[in-house]
Backbone as numpy.savetxt, mean C-alpha at the origin, in Angstrom:
# Nx Ny Nz CAx CAy CAz Cx Cy Cz
16.85 1.72 5.67 17.44 0.92 4.63 18.59 1.72 4.01
19.67 1.04 3.77 20.83 1.69 3.17 20.57 2.05 1.71
21.14 3.14 1.27 21.01 3.56 -0.12 22.23 3.09 -0.89
21.99 2.41 -1.99 23.06 1.89 -2.83 22.89 2.42 -4.24
23.93 3.02 -4.83 23.79 3.57 -6.18 23.56 2.51 -7.26
23.84 1.25 -6.96 23.64 0.19 -7.96 22.27 -0.46 -7.87
21.50 -0.11 -6.85 20.16 -0.68 -6.65 19.11 0.32 -7.10
18.34 0.02 -8.19 17.37 0.99 -8.69 16.23 1.27 -7.70
16.01 0.38 -6.73 14.93 0.58 -5.75 15.46 1.07 -4.42
16.72 1.39 -4.36 17.35 1.85 -3.13 16.66 3.10 -2.60
16.33 3.08 -1.33 15.69 4.23 -0.69 14.20 4.31 -0.89
13.61 3.40 -1.67 12.17 3.40 -1.89 11.47 2.68 -0.74
10.19 2.95 -0.59 9.37 2.29 0.41 8.46 1.32 -0.31
8.35 0.10 0.18 7.46 -0.90 -0.42 6.19 -1.00 0.39
5.07 -1.03 -0.29 3.77 -1.17 0.36 3.06 -2.40 -0.19
2.24 -3.05 0.63 1.46 -4.16 0.10 0.57 -3.68 -1.04
0.40 -4.50 -2.00 -0.43 -4.12 -3.13 -1.04 -5.34 -3.78
-1.94 -5.12 -4.66 -2.61 -6.21 -5.35 -3.82 -5.68 -6.07
-4.73 -6.57 -6.33 -5.94 -6.21 -7.07 -7.16 -6.30 -6.17
-8.14 -5.51 -6.52 -9.42 -5.61 -5.83 -10.08 -6.93 -6.21
-10.75 -7.52 -5.26 -11.48 -8.76 -5.51 -12.97 -8.46 -5.43
-13.79 -9.30 -6.05 -15.24 -9.06 -6.01 -15.78 -8.89 -4.59
-15.18 -9.59 -3.63 -15.65 -9.48 -2.25 -15.37 -8.10 -1.65
-14.47 -7.33 -2.26 -14.17 -5.98 -1.78 -15.22 -4.97 -2.22
-16.04 -5.33 -3.19 -16.98 -4.36 -3.75 -16.20 -3.24 -4.40
-16.67 -2.02 -4.26 -15.97 -0.86 -4.80 -15.23 -0.10 -3.70
-14.86 -0.79 -2.62 -14.26 -0.15 -1.46 -12.74 -0.29 -1.49
-12.06 0.78 -1.92 -10.60 0.76 -2.01 -9.95 0.54 -0.64
-10.54 1.12 0.40 -9.98 0.96 1.74 -10.05 -0.51 2.18
-11.15 -1.17 1.90 -11.29 -2.59 2.23 -10.27 -3.43 1.45
-10.07 -3.09 0.18 -9.06 -3.78 -0.63 -7.69 -3.63 0.01
-7.33 -2.41 0.40 -6.02 -2.17 1.00 -5.85 -2.93 2.30
-6.88 -2.94 3.15 -6.78 -3.65 4.42 -6.66 -5.16 4.21
-7.39 -5.69 3.23 -7.30 -7.13 2.94 -5.91 -7.48 2.42
-5.37 -6.65 1.54 -4.04 -6.89 1.00 -2.97 -6.85 2.10
-3.08 -5.92 3.03 -2.14 -5.86 4.15 -2.21 -7.14 4.96
-3.42 -7.63 5.21 -3.57 -8.87 5.98 -2.95 -10.04 5.24
-3.19 -10.13 3.93 -2.67 -11.24 3.15 -1.15 -11.21 3.03
-0.57 -10.03 2.83 0.85 -9.94 2.52 1.74 -9.71 3.74
1.20 -9.08 4.78 2.02 -8.75 5.94 1.55 -9.49 7.19
0.28 -9.90 7.20 -0.26 -10.63 8.35 -0.90 -9.74 9.40
-1.04 -8.44 9.12 -1.70 -7.54 10.06 -3.19 -7.50 9.74
-4.02 -7.79 10.74 -5.46 -7.76 10.53 -5.98 -6.37 10.87
-6.22 -5.57 9.85 -6.69 -4.20 10.04 -8.21 -4.09 9.94
-8.88 -5.19 9.61 -10.32 -5.13 9.38 -11.10 -4.78 10.64
-10.55 -5.06 11.82 -11.25 -4.75 13.07 -10.83 -3.42 13.66
-10.01 -2.66 12.95 -9.49 -1.40 13.47 -10.05 -0.21 12.71
-10.04 0.91 13.37 -10.48 2.16 12.76 -9.35 2.73 11.91
-9.70 3.30 10.78 -8.71 3.97 9.94 -8.34 5.28 10.64
-7.09 5.40 11.06 -6.67 6.56 11.82 -6.31 7.75 10.94
-5.79 7.48 9.76 -5.29 8.56 8.94 -5.33 8.15 7.47
-5.73 9.05 6.63 -5.65 8.84 5.19 -4.57 9.76 4.65
-3.69 9.19 3.84 -2.67 10.01 3.20 -3.30 10.73 2.02
-2.81 11.89 1.71 -3.28 12.60 0.54 -2.72 11.96 -0.72
-2.98 12.56 -1.86 -2.44 12.07 -3.12 -0.94 12.38 -3.14
-0.14 11.38 -3.42 1.31 11.52 -3.48 1.82 10.97 -4.80
2.91 11.51 -5.27 3.55 11.00 -6.48 4.88 10.38 -6.11
5.18 9.26 -6.75 6.46 8.59 -6.52 7.51 9.22 -7.41
8.76 8.80 -7.21 9.86 9.29 -8.05 9.66 8.93 -9.51
8.90 7.85 -9.76 8.63 7.42 -11.13 7.31 7.98 -11.65
6.77 9.00 -10.99 5.55 9.73 -11.39 4.27 8.91 -11.29
4.26 7.87 -10.47 3.03 7.11 -10.21 2.29 7.83 -9.09
0.98 8.05 -9.29 0.20 8.72 -8.25 -0.41 7.69 -7.31
-0.23 7.93 -6.00 -0.80 7.09 -4.97 -1.93 7.85 -4.31
-3.10 7.21 -4.19 -4.23 7.86 -3.55 -4.52 7.22 -2.21
């Protein structure tokens, strides 16, 4: 993606996101996989989790787990 000085989100990466639903229980990984399926159309529920990212901070100091 091109970087533009007038775009505040320029160069950022967007990830599917949303809220946990009761059907997710307390499983953050299940929530993330469901959100990816809903927003992007990729069904990850039948696949093995290959890699977990560590804790990362965004440019705006939001921590991603």
